[in-house]
N, C-alpha and C positions, 0 to 999 in steps of 0.2 A: 919602810918595807916590813911587812909582816911575814914571818917565816917560822917554821918549826924544824928542829933537827931531830931525826929519828935514828937511834943506834949509832950515831957518829958517822953514818955512811950515806944517809938519804936526807935531802933538804926538801921541805914542802913549802914553797912560797905560796902565800894566800892573797887573793885579790877580791875586793868587793865587786858585785855585779854592776853597780852604778857608783859614780863618784860622789863623795860627801863624807863629812866627818862621822856621821852616825851610821853609815852603811856597814852592815856586818860582812865579815869575810865568808863568802859562800863557796868559792872555787879555790881548790888547791891543786898544784901540779907536782908530782913526785919527780925529783931530779936525783937520779942515781949517779952521784959523782962525789967521791971522797974529796976531790979538790974544791968543788963548790961548797961542800959542807965545811971544810976547813976554813975557807975564806969567810963564810958567814959566822962561824964560831969565833974566829980571830977578831972580826969586826965587833961582835957583841962583847967579847972579853975586853977589848980595848976601850969601848964606851963605858962598860960597867966599872972598870978600874980607873977610869980617867979622873984626875983631880978636878976636872970641870963638871963632873956629873953631880947631880943634886940629890939630896934625900927627898923623900916623899913630901914632907911638910914644906920644904923650901920650894920645890917644884910647883906645888899647888898654890902656895902664896904668890909666886911670880905669875902664874896663870891667871889667878883672880885679879891681881894688880893690873895686868894688861887688859883684862875684860872691863874693869872699872874705868881705866883710862879711855877706852873706846866708847863706853856707855856710862858716864857718870850717873850715880844714883841707882844703878841696877840693883834689884832686890836679891836677897839671899835665895828666895824661891826660884827666881829666874836663873841664877847661877847654878843652883842645884839641878834644875832641869837641863840646862845646857851641858853641864859637866857629868851628868848621870851619877850624882853623889847625893847622899842624904843632906837635907838642910842643916842638920846638926853639925855635919862635917864642915860645911861652908862657914857656919857661925864660929866654930872652933878656930878655924884658920884665920878668919877675919878679925877675931878678938885677940889673937896672939901677937 
């Protein structure tokens, strides 16, 4: 779920107009509730501080590994396009 917390009192969940991984968030709804805001903040903080959370390189390495498992021989250029990352970043992660 995509959301933004404003001033610790308002939560703005965002939704894409159509389903799909690359669909941008275009609609947001203001929720004026300190309770909802607190729940969203606690959820984020718990995930952020969780021992199971990954750093960027580990997360990207795992994402690329899964993509390669589903499509063996996938090129760095294709991964770059699918993940919206520079080819150099894909190369860096795959070579590490």
